[in-house]
Phi, psi and omega in degrees: 000135184296144175062023180228148179264127179285126182259330181154182182226137175221129181053044177067015177250119179278143180242129179236156172236125184288148184299333181293345176299327179295331178293325178297314179296320179297318179297319178300314181296310184297314182296322179289322178295318180295332178274358178078024180289141178297155181300325181294324178293321178296319180297317178295322179295315178296319177299322178295315180299315179296319178295319179298319180286337170294321176294323176297320177298317177297323176302312181293325176293333174301314176297312186297314183288327175295320178295323179300326178299334181255019176077019180250122182273160177244124184294312179191169174237130180239130177267125179241163179302334181267000180141201182246159179221115176261120182269091177286147178304320176192168174266145179299140177274338174289120183305322182292323177292318179297323179301314181294318180295318183291319186276346183300321180298303178301326178297326176298314180294322177295320177299317178297317179301315181294318180297314181292327177295320177296318178299316179299320180292318181294323182279359177078025180295132181241107182293330183293338182277352182278144173273101187297333181287333182247020183294127177214166183282123174207190183299328183280333186248359186304310182297321178300315180296317181295318179298314180297319181297321179293323177295317179297317178301316181296313182294319179296317181291340180271003172303132183285062183211135172292150002268017178289163181298327180299327177295321179287326176297314178298315179300319181297316178298316181293324184289348176295328181248342185240158172302148185303318182296318180293318178299321179294319179298317180294312180298321179295320179296317178298317179298319180291327176295318176297320180298319180297320177299316178301315183297311182294318179294321181293330180299329184253351185230310185213110182302333181298325179296332177296314180294321178297318179298317178296318178301315180293316182300312181292322179296320179295317179297319180295319181293317179297315179299314181297314183292323178297316179297318180297321180293327178294325183284341182298139180094349179255155178253165179303323182298339181284341184234359184292157182256115180274336179257119182210161181273140177253150174216139184288144180300320183266003181287152175286159180299337179302325178293319178293324179296320178301316180291324180295315182280338184265003180209179178266002181290139176241353176229139183233151175266126180269126182242146177222120185055044178063020178240131178291121185239354181178186179232157177225124181255168177301318180297321180291326176297313181297316179296323178296321179291322181292326181274337182221240179204189183294341181271358177299136180291140179304318183301335183281345181240350183286159174274106184267005177229060182291152175294137181245131179230152182274153180298327184269005178289145178299135185294321180293326177291320178296319179298316179294320181295319178296320181292318182297319182266007178054047179252118181276338179216142182224160174277138173257126186246140174226124182055036177082002183241146178297133181236316186201187174233163176221127178235162185295327179296320180292323177296319178298319178293322178299317179296317179300316181294311182294325178295320179294324180290334181280343182278000000 
């Protein structure tokens, strides 16, 4: 993954940490130094942050391993300054399976909280003896802080609002009795109502709640939109939306030829042919990158995608759409009986959704 450091792999799930995570650590150091904090206090704070993000990684593995039980793979887990992100191949459509996958993450944090609470109890930790006004992270309070943070993570993620796990838990419960799209709309509406409360309360009390509210509101809207589009595609096959008319460009042709076709038509994706055989695709973005790295005389074959994703004509359209999104493919080859037949791109799928949505109204 670009701009991320690879940390390792467990159960076929790769773990990355985004470069912006270093900015978080740098900010912690600088802000503490400016406040005159001793080096030992800064070290304990950094240790707490690293430990907390290890717990976040375990949270994401909770989702990933639960999904594996239902035959759903996880591409990778990325740690960001705002938390973790597990990229599942897809979410289970069975509500009960989605419920387990969604709740698995918070259950990990609750489990960590319970274990650390038992450890505090066994070691004789007495919360009443602490001066709450001067409470800070050190050797005596480290476990307490980690335990408390895990409880907060679990409770926050269980808020019944997308994109938190609680929103998916609510959707799963509703989907047991309702169509998935309808369940998503109800859960999304509840989430947006919670977001509005956060924004208004945050305006007068805590600005951070305003940003959290906006994040929840937009996340709920995105989830509802995605699920609605997915429901529209159900029942259709790839052949219903594939493009039979497309622009060709030669493998050995200079980019200038592709530029002519780009500027002379509305096409943004081209099929690259070599000896009358389709061997790849060329997008507008690839043309631009080719020009930036070379010039108009650069051969198309040197910048084209020669390993395009291939899907069958009879494949479910919603599955193909999901596969394209997961693999970040904007255009794919459509194959019939092992031979290239047409292309399918995300823009055409979006237009297909618009047309079908209009017909349903």
